[in-house]
C-alpha positions in Angstrom: 66.6 135.7 5.7 64.9 132.7 4.0 64.6 132.3 0.3 61.6 130.9 -1.6 63.7 129.0 -4.0 67.2 128.4 -2.7 67.0 127.5 1.0 67.7 123.8 0.2 71.3 124.8 -1.0 72.3 125.4 2.7 73.1 121.7 3.0 75.3 121.6 -0.2 77.0 124.9 -0.7 76.2 127.7 1.7 78.0 130.5 -0.2 76.3 129.7 -3.5 72.9 129.4 -1.8 73.4 132.8 0.0 74.3 134.6 -3.3 71.2 133.1 -4.9 69.0 134.2 -2.0 70.4 137.7 -2.2 69.7 137.8 -5.9 66.2 136.7 -5.3 65.6 139.6 -2.9 66.9 142.2 -5.4 65.0 140.9 -8.5 62.4 143.7 -8.3 64.0 146.5 -6.3 67.4 146.4 -8.0 67.7 144.1 -11.1 71.3 145.1 -11.8 72.3 143.9 -8.3 70.3 140.8 -8.8 72.3 140.0 -12.0 75.6 140.9 -10.3 74.9 138.4 -7.5 73.8 135.7 -10.0 77.0 136.2 -12.0 79.0 135.8 -8.8 77.0 132.7 -8.0 77.8 131.1 -11.3 81.5 132.1 -11.0 81.6 130.4 -7.5 80.0 127.3 -9.0 82.5 127.2 -11.9 85.5 127.6 -9.6 84.3 124.8 -7.3 83.8 122.5 -10.3 87.1 123.5 -11.9 89.0 122.7 -8.7 87.7 119.1 -9.1 88.4 118.9 -12.8 91.2 121.3 -13.9 92.8 123.0 -10.8 95.3 124.9 -13.1 92.4 127.0 -14.4 91.1 128.0 -11.1 92.4 131.6 -11.6 91.1 131.8 -15.2 88.2 134.1 -16.3 84.7 132.8 -16.1 84.3 132.2 -19.8 87.5 130.1 -20.0 86.4 128.0 -17.0 82.9 127.4 -18.5 84.5 126.3 -21.8 86.8 123.9 -20.0 83.8 122.4 -18.1 81.9 122.0 -21.4 84.9 120.2 -23.0 85.2 117.9 -20.1 81.4 117.2 -20.4 80.8 118.3 -16.8 78.4 120.9 -18.3 75.7 119.8 -20.6 74.8 122.2 -23.4 71.7 123.3 -21.6 73.5 124.1 -18.4 76.3 125.9 -20.3 73.8 128.1 -22.1 72.1 129.0 -18.8 75.5 129.8 -17.2 76.7 131.8 -20.2 73.4 133.8 -20.2 73.9 134.7 -16.5 77.5 135.6 -17.3 76.6 137.9 -20.2 73.8 139.7 -18.5 75.8 139.9 -15.2 78.6 141.5 -17.2 76.2 144.1 -18.7 74.9 144.9 -15.2 78.4 145.3 -13.8 79.2 147.8 -16.6 76.2 149.9 -15.8 73.7 148.9 -18.4 70.1 149.5 -17.1 68.3 146.1 -16.7 64.6 145.5 -17.0 63.1 143.5 -14.2 62.0 140.6 -16.4 65.6 140.0 -17.6 66.7 139.6 -13.9 63.7 137.3 -13.3 64.6 135.1 -16.3 68.2 134.7 -15.1 67.0 134.0 -11.6 64.9 131.2 -13.0 68.0 129.9 -14.9 69.9 130.0 -11.6 67.2 127.9 -10.0 67.4 125.3 -12.8 71.1 125.1 -12.3 71.0 124.8 -8.5 69.6 121.3 -8.3 72.1 120.0 -10.9 75.0 121.7 -9.1 74.1 120.2 -5.8 73.9 116.7 -7.3 77.3 117.3 -9.0 79.2 118.6 -5.9 77.8 115.9 -3.7 77.6 112.7 -5.7 74.7 110.5 -4.8 72.8 113.3 -3.3 69.1 113.0 -3.9 68.0 116.6 -4.6 64.3 117.0 -5.5 64.1 120.5 -7.0 60.8 122.2 -6.3 59.0 124.3 -8.9 60.4 127.8 -9.2 58.2 130.4 -7.4 58.6 134.0 -8.5 58.8 136.4 -5.5 55.5 138.2 -4.8 55.2 141.7 -6.1 52.5 144.3 -6.0 52.7 147.1 -8.6 50.6 149.9 -10.1 49.1 149.4 -13.5 51.8 151.4 -15.3 54.6 149.3 -13.9 52.7 146.1 -14.7 52.5 147.3 -18.3 56.3 147.7 -18.5 56.8 144.3 -16.9 54.6 142.7 -19.6 56.7 144.5 -22.2 59.9 143.3 -20.6 58.6 139.7 -20.6 57.7 139.9 -24.2 61.1 141.3 -25.1 62.9 138.5 -23.2 60.8 135.9 -25.0 61.7 137.5 -28.3 65.4 137.6 -27.4 65.4 134.0 -26.4 63.8 133.0 -29.8 66.3 135.1 -31.7 69.1 133.5 -29.8 67.8 130.0 -30.6 67.4 130.9 -34.3 70.9 132.3 -34.4 72.4 129.2 -32.8 70.5 126.8 -35.1 71.6 128.8 -38.1 75.3 128.5 -37.1 75.2 124.9 -35.8 74.1 121.7 -37.4 72.4 120.4 -34.3 69.8 122.1 -32.1 70.6 122.7 -28.4 68.2 120.0 -27.3 70.0 117.3 -29.3 72.8 115.2 -27.8 75.6 115.5 -30.4 77.7 112.6 -28.9 74.7 110.2 -29.2 73.9 111.4 -32.7 77.5 111.0 -33.8 77.7 107.5 -32.3 74.5 106.6 -34.0 75.8 107.9 -37.3 79.0 105.8 -36.9 76.9 102.7 -36.3 74.7 103.4 -39.3 77.6 104.2 -41.6 79.5 101.0 -40.5 76.4 99.1 -41.6 76.8 100.7 -45.0 80.4 99.7 -45.0 79.5 96.1 -44.6 77.1 96.3 -47.5 79.7 98.1 -49.6 82.2 95.3 -48.9 79.7 92.6 -49.8 79.0 94.4 -53.0 82.7 94.9 -53.8 82.3 98.7 -53.6 84.8 101.2 -51.9 84.2 101.5 -48.2 82.7 104.5 -46.5 84.9 106.0 -43.8 82.3 106.0 -41.0 84.3 107.9 -38.4 85.3 110.6 -41.0 81.7 111.2 -42.2 80.3 111.2 -38.6 82.9 113.9 -37.7 81.9 116.0 -40.7 78.2 115.7 -39.8 78.9 116.5 -36.2 81.0 119.5 -37.2 83.7 118.6 -34.7 86.3 120.8 -36.4 89.3 119.9 -34.1 88.8 116.1 -34.3 88.0 116.4 -38.0 91.3 118.1 -38.8 93.3 115.6 -36.8 91.7 112.7 -38.7 94.1 110.7 -40.9 92.2 111.9 -43.9 93.7 115.4 -43.3 96.6 114.6 -40.9 96.8 118.2 -39.4 99.0 118.3 -36.3 97.0 118.6 -33.0 98.3 122.1 -32.2 97.4 123.4 -35.7 94.0 121.7 -35.6 93.3 123.3 -32.2 94.2 126.7 -33.6 91.8 126.3 -36.5 89.1 125.1 -34.2 89.7 128.1 -32.0 89.4 130.4 -35.1 86.0 128.7 -35.9 84.9 129.3 -32.4 85.9 133.0 -32.5 84.0 133.5 -35.7 80.9 131.9 -34.1 81.4 133.9 -30.9 81.7 137.2 -32.9 78.4 136.5 -34.6 76.7 135.9 -31.3 78.2 138.9 -29.7 76.9 141.2 -32.4 73.4 139.9 -31.7 73.9 140.3 -28.0 74.8 144.0 -28.4 71.5 144.5 -30.1 69.7 142.7 -27.3 71.4 144.9 -24.7 70.3 148.1 -26.4 66.7 146.9 -26.6 66.8 146.1 -22.9 68.4 149.4 -22.1 65.7 151.4 -23.9 63.0 149.5 -22.0 64.6 149.9 -18.6 65.1 153.6 -19.2 61.5 154.0 -20.1 60.5 152.1 -17.0 62.7 154.3 -14.8 61.3 157.5 -16.3 57.7 156.3 -15.7 58.5 155.6 -12.0 59.9 159.1 -11.4 
């Protein structure tokens, strides 16, 4: 059966394209199955990429694989966020949490955004022109349309809350390229170094300050200013990551409950 948004993947990764097409067909009739298929799609993508980059992690869990792909810069922050969103909501669906249709539709849209990038990554040089996402056609009664609008509003609210939480915990926003900013800071601070030398003042450690401003905990701790061994620096960075993850997970639990209440109300209205 053809797919409105994913047929083009047949030429790049048939299994991933088939999973995406199945998810698309379930988005209205069975949102939980849609999310399950999307999570499997993302896991299949991650394993394919991991086999190219870090084969020893091919049997790791999805979260570990995604983190490895982020560290190796195969995944941009935007793509990582989309894949983690599908992973989280797919996990909720697998564990039986009722899912509003708009949640599944939003993740389907994320999967579409990822699909063009993925095809270009697995087939280097491929010219993939991603068409605009087309939501599958649906005809509903007015009551169901009302619940759908409530679900869309809830998803928009959740996305805004997620963004505010990330920005409160991180120095840079998700749209900023941290590596470019850090490099720019180094160049700028080296310029100040030259002025300081000319004026006979103490030098600014450009690399050190840039690392502080970029909040790269692991590299910062390994810097000669601190001299923490790599293994210990890695452990501290992991602890920082765990604290950040715990804060996000507490927020996600609240989001899941809001979605559950909406989905249950929608199910009761349809009975």
